[in-house]
Short mmCIF file of the C-alpha atoms (twelve columns), coordinates in Angstrom:
data_MODEL
# 
_entry.id   MODEL 
# 
loop_
_atom_site.group_PDB 
_atom_site.id 
_atom_site.type_symbol 
_atom_site.label_atom_id 
_atom_site.label_alt_id 
_atom_site.label_comp_id 
_atom_site.label_asym_id 
_atom_site.label_seq_id 
_atom_site.Cartn_x 
_atom_site.Cartn_y 
_atom_site.Cartn_z 
_atom_site.pdbx_PDB_model_num 
ATOM 1   C CA . MET A 1   123.348 90.987  97.423  1 
ATOM 2   C CA . ILE A 2   122.375 92.057  101.694 1 
ATOM 3   C CA . ASP A 3   125.469 93.546  103.282 1 
ATOM 4   C CA . TRP A 4   124.241 90.887  106.879 1 
ATOM 5   C CA . ARG A 5   127.560 93.226  109.014 1 
ATOM 6   C CA . ARG A 6   126.190 96.104  107.897 1 
ATOM 7   C CA . ALA A 7   121.919 95.485  108.834 1 
ATOM 8   C CA . GLU A 8   123.462 94.470  112.073 1 
ATOM 9   C CA . ARG A 9   124.959 97.688  112.891 1 
ATOM 10  C CA . ARG A 10  121.996 99.830  111.242 1 
ATOM 11  C CA . ALA A 11  119.502 97.523  113.540 1 
ATOM 12  C CA . GLY A 12  121.654 98.210  116.842 1 
ATOM 13  C CA . ALA A 13  121.145 101.631 116.238 1 
ATOM 14  C CA . VAL A 14  117.330 101.743 115.039 1 
ATOM 15  C CA . ARG A 15  116.657 99.918  118.260 1 
ATOM 16  C CA . GLU A 16  119.122 102.019 120.354 1 
ATOM 17  C CA . ARG A 17  116.887 105.112 118.857 1 
ATOM 18  C CA . ALA A 18  113.315 104.293 119.354 1 
ATOM 19  C CA . ALA A 19  113.857 102.740 122.955 1 
ATOM 20  C CA . ALA A 20  115.608 105.700 123.941 1 
ATOM 21  C CA . GLY A 21  112.021 107.352 123.178 1 
ATOM 22  C CA . GLY A 22  112.703 108.706 119.365 1 
ATOM 23  C CA . ALA A 23  110.208 107.718 117.461 1 
ATOM 24  C CA . PRO A 24  107.935 111.307 117.776 1 
ATOM 25  C CA . VAL A 25  105.219 110.112 115.328 1 
ATOM 26  C CA . THR A 26  104.405 107.006 116.375 1 
ATOM 27  C CA . TYR A 27  103.959 107.845 119.725 1 
ATOM 28  C CA . GLY A 28  102.214 111.640 119.094 1 
ATOM 29  C CA . LEU A 29  99.657  108.443 116.777 1 
ATOM 30  C CA . ILE A 30  98.976  106.978 119.774 1 
ATOM 31  C CA . ALA A 31  98.994  110.268 122.091 1 
ATOM 32  C CA . LEU A 32  96.670  112.022 119.698 1 
ATOM 33  C CA . CYS A 33  94.301  108.775 118.612 1 
ATOM 34  C CA . CYS A 34  93.797  108.125 122.522 1 
ATOM 35  C CA . ALA A 35  93.156  111.703 123.070 1 
ATOM 36  C CA . ILE A 36  90.395  112.152 120.481 1 
ATOM 37  C CA . PHE A 37  89.155  108.878 121.467 1 
ATOM 38  C CA . LEU A 38  88.393  110.465 125.015 1 
ATOM 39  C CA . ILE A 39  86.812  113.152 124.086 1 
ATOM 40  C CA . SER A 40  84.890  111.652 122.275 1 
ATOM 41  C CA . PRO A 41  81.029  109.853 123.024 1 
ATOM 42  C CA . LEU A 42  82.745  107.190 122.501 1 
ATOM 43  C CA . ALA A 43  84.507  106.541 125.524 1 
ATOM 44  C CA . GLY A 44  81.121  105.625 127.035 1 
ATOM 45  C CA . PHE A 45  81.108  108.609 129.999 1 
ATOM 46  C CA . SER A 46  76.574  109.002 129.531 1 
ATOM 47  C CA . ALA A 47  76.723  111.613 132.372 1 
ATOM 48  C CA . SER A 48  77.857  113.924 129.891 1 
ATOM 49  C CA . TYR A 49  75.336  113.252 127.201 1 
ATOM 50  C CA . GLY A 50  72.644  113.079 130.018 1 
ATOM 51  C CA . GLY A 51  71.507  109.403 129.633 1 
ATOM 52  C CA . LYS A 52  71.785  105.883 127.660 1 
ATOM 53  C CA . ASP A 53  69.604  107.026 125.258 1 
ATOM 54  C CA . ALA A 54  71.333  110.203 123.918 1 
ATOM 55  C CA . LEU A 55  74.960  109.241 124.083 1 
ATOM 56  C CA . LEU A 56  73.322  106.591 121.445 1 
ATOM 57  C CA . ALA A 57  72.346  108.992 119.372 1 
ATOM 58  C CA . ALA A 58  75.641  111.420 119.811 1 
ATOM 59  C CA . GLN A 59  77.929  107.748 119.763 1 
ATOM 60  C CA . ALA A 60  76.014  107.045 115.829 1 
ATOM 61  C CA . GLY A 61  76.203  110.951 114.926 1 
ATOM 62  C CA . TYR A 62  80.091  111.025 115.636 1 
ATOM 63  C CA . PHE A 63  80.618  107.723 113.362 1 
ATOM 64  C CA . GLU A 64  78.592  109.100 110.767 1 
ATOM 65  C CA . ARG A 65  80.059  112.722 110.772 1 
ATOM 66  C CA . TRP A 66  84.288  111.162 110.889 1 
ATOM 67  C CA . GLY A 67  82.771  107.767 109.834 1 
ATOM 68  C CA . VAL A 68  83.883  106.596 106.021 1 
ATOM 69  C CA . ILE A 69  80.090  105.861 104.457 1 
ATOM 70  C CA . PRO A 70  81.379  103.950 101.350 1 
ATOM 71  C CA . ALA A 71  77.219  104.718 99.713  1 
ATOM 72  C CA . GLU A 72  78.401  108.547 99.986  1 
ATOM 73  C CA . LEU A 73  82.517  108.407 99.598  1 
ATOM 74  C CA . TRP A 74  81.062  107.578 95.697  1 
ATOM 75  C CA . GLU A 75  79.268  111.052 95.498  1 
ATOM 76  C CA . GLY A 76  82.187  112.671 95.379  1 
ATOM 77  C CA . SER A 77  81.643  116.056 98.039  1 
ATOM 78  C CA . ALA A 78  84.193  117.294 99.386  1 
ATOM 79  C CA . ARG A 79  82.786  116.373 102.939 1 
ATOM 80  C CA . ALA A 80  83.053  112.277 102.568 1 
ATOM 81  C CA . LEU A 81  86.150  112.420 100.711 1 
ATOM 82  C CA . LEU A 82  88.288  113.171 103.387 1 
ATOM 83  C CA . THR A 83  86.109  110.886 106.263 1 
ATOM 84  C CA . PRO A 84  88.807  108.174 105.438 1 
ATOM 85  C CA . PHE A 85  91.398  110.321 107.129 1 
ATOM 86  C CA . THR A 86  89.467  111.347 110.001 1 
ATOM 87  C CA . ALA A 87  88.468  107.757 110.299 1 
ATOM 88  C CA . LEU A 88  92.477  106.743 111.082 1 
ATOM 89  C CA . PHE A 89  91.616  108.744 114.303 1 
ATOM 90  C CA . VAL A 90  87.713  107.308 115.531 1 
ATOM 91  C CA . HIS A 91  87.905  103.728 117.087 1 
ATOM 92  C CA . GLY A 92  84.487  102.682 117.857 1 
ATOM 93  C CA . SER A 93  85.091  100.902 120.919 1 
ATOM 94  C CA . TRP A 94  88.221  100.954 124.340 1 
ATOM 95  C CA . LEU A 95  89.209  97.456  122.827 1 
ATOM 96  C CA . HIS A 96  89.530  98.103  119.200 1 
ATOM 97  C CA . LEU A 97  91.161  101.016 120.314 1 
ATOM 98  C CA . LEU A 98  93.329  99.568  122.533 1 
ATOM 99  C CA . GLY A 99  93.859  96.417  120.044 1 
ATOM 100 C CA . ASN A 100 95.599  99.251  117.039 1 
ATOM 101 C CA . LEU A 101 97.689  100.854 119.712 1 
ATOM 102 C CA . LEU A 102 99.026  97.945  120.787 1 
ATOM 103 C CA . PHE A 103 100.581 96.884  116.817 1 
ATOM 104 C CA . LEU A 104 100.964 100.865 116.236 1 
ATOM 105 C CA . TYR A 105 103.562 101.240 119.491 1 
ATOM 106 C CA . VAL A 106 104.881 97.619  118.841 1 
ATOM 107 C CA . PHE A 107 105.465 97.765  115.572 1 
ATOM 108 C CA . GLY A 108 106.689 101.543 114.660 1 
ATOM 109 C CA . ALA A 109 109.226 102.949 116.606 1 
ATOM 110 C CA . MET A 110 111.478 100.886 114.464 1 
ATOM 111 C CA . ALA A 111 109.294 101.280 110.889 1 
ATOM 112 C CA . GLU A 112 110.059 104.752 112.261 1 
ATOM 113 C CA . GLU A 113 113.520 105.969 112.131 1 
ATOM 114 C CA . ARG A 114 114.079 103.913 109.518 1 
ATOM 115 C CA . MET A 115 112.191 106.144 106.915 1 
ATOM 116 C CA . GLY A 116 112.004 108.712 109.207 1 
ATOM 117 C CA . ARG A 117 109.966 110.740 110.593 1 
ATOM 118 C CA . VAL A 118 108.045 112.888 107.448 1 
ATOM 119 C CA . PRO A 119 108.073 110.036 105.266 1 
ATOM 120 C CA . PHE A 120 106.848 107.701 107.826 1 
ATOM 121 C CA . ALA A 121 103.619 109.951 108.739 1 
ATOM 122 C CA . LEU A 122 102.951 110.883 104.847 1 
ATOM 123 C CA . PHE A 123 103.449 106.999 104.653 1 
ATOM 124 C CA . TYR A 124 100.898 106.246 107.552 1 
ATOM 125 C CA . VAL A 125 98.084  108.780 106.781 1 
ATOM 126 C CA . GLY A 126 98.746  107.708 102.756 1 
ATOM 127 C CA . CYS A 127 98.385  103.657 103.314 1 
ATOM 128 C CA . GLY A 128 95.046  104.187 105.829 1 
ATOM 129 C CA . TYR A 129 93.457  107.073 103.301 1 
ATOM 130 C CA . LEU A 130 94.712  103.723 100.351 1 
ATOM 131 C CA . ALA A 131 93.348  101.436 102.612 1 
ATOM 132 C CA . LEU A 132 89.890  102.411 103.982 1 
ATOM 133 C CA . VAL A 133 89.445  103.247 99.771  1 
ATOM 134 C CA . CYS A 134 90.080  100.078 98.602  1 
ATOM 135 C CA . TYR A 135 86.908  98.495  101.146 1 
ATOM 136 C CA . ALA A 136 84.881  101.474 100.215 1 
ATOM 137 C CA . ALA A 137 85.382  100.095 96.258  1 
ATOM 138 C CA . VAL A 138 84.424  96.490  97.346  1 
ATOM 139 C CA . HIS A 139 81.710  97.520  99.283  1 
ATOM 140 C CA . ALA A 140 80.258  100.480 97.838  1 
ATOM 141 C CA . ASP A 141 76.742  100.384 98.209  1 
ATOM 142 C CA . SER A 142 77.019  100.091 101.738 1 
ATOM 143 C CA . GLY A 143 75.607  102.085 103.971 1 
ATOM 144 C CA . GLN A 144 77.529  100.840 107.206 1 
ATOM 145 C CA . THR A 145 79.937  103.632 108.945 1 
ATOM 146 C CA . LEU A 146 83.642  102.419 108.747 1 
ATOM 147 C CA . VAL A 147 86.211  103.997 111.030 1 
ATOM 148 C CA . GLY A 148 89.636  102.772 112.969 1 
ATOM 149 C CA . ALA A 149 92.970  102.758 112.190 1 
ATOM 150 C CA . SER A 150 93.481  99.493  111.355 1 
ATOM 151 C CA . GLY A 151 94.650  100.053 107.860 1 
ATOM 152 C CA . ALA A 152 97.187  102.705 108.371 1 
ATOM 153 C CA . ILE A 153 98.490  100.134 111.116 1 
ATOM 154 C CA . SER A 154 98.224  96.965  108.627 1 
ATOM 155 C CA . ALA A 155 100.286 99.409  106.312 1 
ATOM 156 C CA . VAL A 156 103.108 99.842  109.079 1 
ATOM 157 C CA . LEU A 157 103.021 95.193  109.797 1 
ATOM 158 C CA . GLY A 158 103.905 94.556  105.950 1 
ATOM 159 C CA . ALA A 159 106.398 97.385  106.031 1 
ATOM 160 C CA . PHE A 160 108.217 95.901  109.114 1 
ATOM 161 C CA . LEU A 161 107.454 92.333  107.610 1 
ATOM 162 C CA . TYR A 162 109.635 93.861  104.204 1 
ATOM 163 C CA . LEU A 163 112.302 96.378  106.867 1 
ATOM 164 C CA . PHE A 164 112.932 94.031  109.008 1 
ATOM 165 C CA . PRO A 165 112.187 90.449  107.664 1 
ATOM 166 C CA . ARG A 166 114.838 88.192  110.836 1 
ATOM 167 C CA . ALA A 167 113.475 90.573  114.263 1 
ATOM 168 C CA . ARG A 168 112.009 87.657  116.762 1 
ATOM 169 C CA . VAL A 169 108.708 88.657  118.168 1 
ATOM 170 C CA . THR A 170 107.243 87.441  120.960 1 
ATOM 171 C CA . SER A 171 103.342 86.816  120.552 1 
ATOM 172 C CA . LEU A 172 100.887 85.094  122.239 1 
ATOM 173 C CA . PHE A 173 98.618  82.057  121.504 1 
ATOM 174 C CA . PRO A 174 94.909  82.096  123.073 1 
ATOM 175 C CA . PHE A 175 95.126  78.352  121.613 1 
ATOM 176 C CA . LEU A 176 98.400  77.538  123.614 1 
ATOM 177 C CA . PHE A 177 96.826  78.864  127.011 1 
ATOM 178 C CA . PHE A 178 98.477  82.982  126.075 1 
ATOM 179 C CA . LEU A 179 101.877 81.152  126.249 1 
ATOM 180 C CA . PRO A 180 105.000 83.955  125.295 1 
ATOM 181 C CA . LEU A 181 106.259 82.775  122.244 1 
ATOM 182 C CA . ARG A 182 109.263 83.607  120.533 1 
ATOM 183 C CA . PHE A 183 108.828 83.502  116.219 1 
ATOM 184 C CA . PRO A 184 110.987 85.321  113.935 1 
ATOM 185 C CA . ALA A 185 108.517 88.535  112.906 1 
ATOM 186 C CA . TRP A 186 107.732 86.968  109.095 1 
ATOM 187 C CA . ILE A 187 106.169 83.509  110.475 1 
ATOM 188 C CA . VAL A 188 103.784 85.422  111.867 1 
ATOM 189 C CA . LEU A 189 103.269 88.842  109.921 1 
ATOM 190 C CA . VAL A 190 102.563 86.532  106.445 1 
ATOM 191 C CA . PHE A 191 100.390 83.808  109.308 1 
ATOM 192 C CA . TRP A 192 98.383  86.958  110.577 1 
ATOM 193 C CA . PHE A 193 97.988  88.239  106.720 1 
ATOM 194 C CA . GLY A 194 97.105  84.952  105.776 1 
ATOM 195 C CA . LEU A 195 93.848  84.948  108.824 1 
ATOM 196 C CA . GLN A 196 93.235  88.353  107.610 1 
ATOM 197 C CA . TRP A 197 93.192  87.358  104.156 1 
ATOM 198 C CA . ALA A 198 90.576  84.617  104.321 1 
ATOM 199 C CA . ALA A 199 88.267  86.309  107.700 1 
ATOM 200 C CA . ALA A 200 87.848  88.903  103.572 1 
ATOM 201 C CA . GLN A 201 87.390  85.716  101.724 1 
ATOM 202 C CA . ALA A 202 84.182  85.255  103.858 1 
ATOM 203 C CA . ALA A 203 82.521  88.179  105.726 1 
ATOM 204 C CA . ASP A 204 80.214  90.578  103.457 1 
ATOM 205 C CA . ALA A 205 79.250  94.180  103.623 1 
ATOM 206 C CA . GLY A 206 77.395  94.096  107.534 1 
ATOM 207 C CA . PRO A 207 77.947  95.380  110.991 1 
ATOM 208 C CA . GLY A 208 82.250  93.953  111.853 1 
ATOM 209 C CA . VAL A 209 85.764  93.929  111.802 1 
ATOM 210 C CA . ALA A 210 87.395  95.084  107.787 1 
ATOM 211 C CA . TYR A 211 89.113  92.416  106.858 1 
ATOM 212 C CA . LEU A 212 89.582  93.688  103.741 1 
ATOM 213 C CA . ALA A 213 90.242  97.187  104.689 1 
ATOM 214 C CA . HIS A 214 93.787  95.703  106.950 1 
ATOM 215 C CA . VAL A 215 94.808  92.780  104.007 1 
ATOM 216 C CA . ALA A 216 94.925  96.286  101.648 1 
ATOM 217 C CA . GLY A 217 96.832  98.147  104.068 1 
ATOM 218 C CA . PHE A 218 99.495  94.970  104.821 1 
ATOM 219 C CA . ALA A 219 99.994  94.768  100.690 1 
ATOM 220 C CA . ALA A 220 100.306 98.374  100.514 1 
ATOM 221 C CA . GLY A 221 102.570 98.667  103.285 1 
ATOM 222 C CA . PHE A 222 104.901 96.017  102.283 1 
ATOM 223 C CA . LEU A 223 105.027 97.204  98.269  1 
ATOM 224 C CA . TYR A 224 106.070 100.456 99.244  1 
ATOM 225 C CA . ALA A 225 109.031 99.694  101.211 1 
ATOM 226 C CA . TRP A 226 110.169 96.857  98.688  1 
ATOM 227 C CA . VAL A 227 109.700 99.928  96.097  1 
ATOM 228 C CA . ARG A 228 111.520 102.285 98.084  1 
ATOM 229 C CA . TYR A 229 114.035 100.127 99.600  1 
ATOM 230 C CA . ARG A 230 115.189 98.169  97.950  1 
ATOM 231 C CA . ARG A 231 117.843 99.097  96.906  1 
ATOM 232 C CA . GLY A 232 119.456 99.916  100.348 1 
ATOM 233 C CA . ALA A 233 120.225 96.450  102.785 1 
ATOM 234 C CA . ARG A 234 117.761 95.233  104.693 1 
ATOM 235 C CA . VAL A 235 117.417 94.976  108.387 1 
ATOM 236 C CA . GLY A 236 118.355 90.579  109.398 1 
ATOM 237 C CA . THR A 237 119.736 90.906  112.571 1 
ATOM 238 C CA . PRO A 238 117.189 89.312  115.365 1 
ATOM 239 C CA . ALA A 239 115.715 92.619  117.092 1 
ATOM 240 C CA . THR A 240 112.929 92.590  119.862 1 
ATOM 241 C CA . ALA A 241 109.433 93.475  119.988 1 
ATOM 242 C CA . THR A 242 106.101 92.163  121.293 1 
ATOM 243 C CA . GLU A 243 103.322 91.418  119.770 1 
ATOM 244 C CA . GLY A 244 99.583  90.487  121.311 1 
ATOM 245 C CA . ASP A 245 97.448  88.383  119.971 1 
ATOM 246 C CA . SER A 246 94.412  91.763  119.320 1 
ATOM 247 C CA . GLN A 247 94.301  92.341  115.367 1 
ATOM 248 C CA . PRO A 248 94.642  95.746  114.180 1 
# 
């Protein structure tokens, strides 16, 4: 049985530490992803590469080197097996980068405070790797390159849903003229997961958003939190968070 008073005290402590900058892994991941993007050809600074054509060639080569190519992953080479890790820190555009990092910033700090520094870092990398491998397994013949932290951040969302079931988040809905509305986190995240699942059923192996990686990451994160923390108190008090409408 959940001890709600104890959960409320724990939630208050979690929020205070997170607000005081007590989430170095989360903020470090954000800084690392930004730095990698800015020094890569994906940032779009064509002058550094001698023109647009040279820039596009450099970007293609960068994706092939650091991204996951499902058809190559199952060949078993050491380099290919490393790509689900390196791909977690590569983003295809400014929008891709900022959308992912918004979600990590909003949900990562409290999840990190609840899990602990090292466990959260291992959880992030492990679930992110697993999500990309799951996508590659379903699309084993695809030559399309897969990059981004989407799977790892989806795992953070899944864990957040279990750890903070009564937290309230502010969401912006385009079909409601971007009005900021507050909902319990479980409603927002379950709705988000449903959208990812529906989109994954309609998606093919071609270019686009890897919705299946989102689904796999979210499920992995939720299951991990359930297995790891089901014997302890879950945080049930309302918590402050803000979620944008960009999908990781």
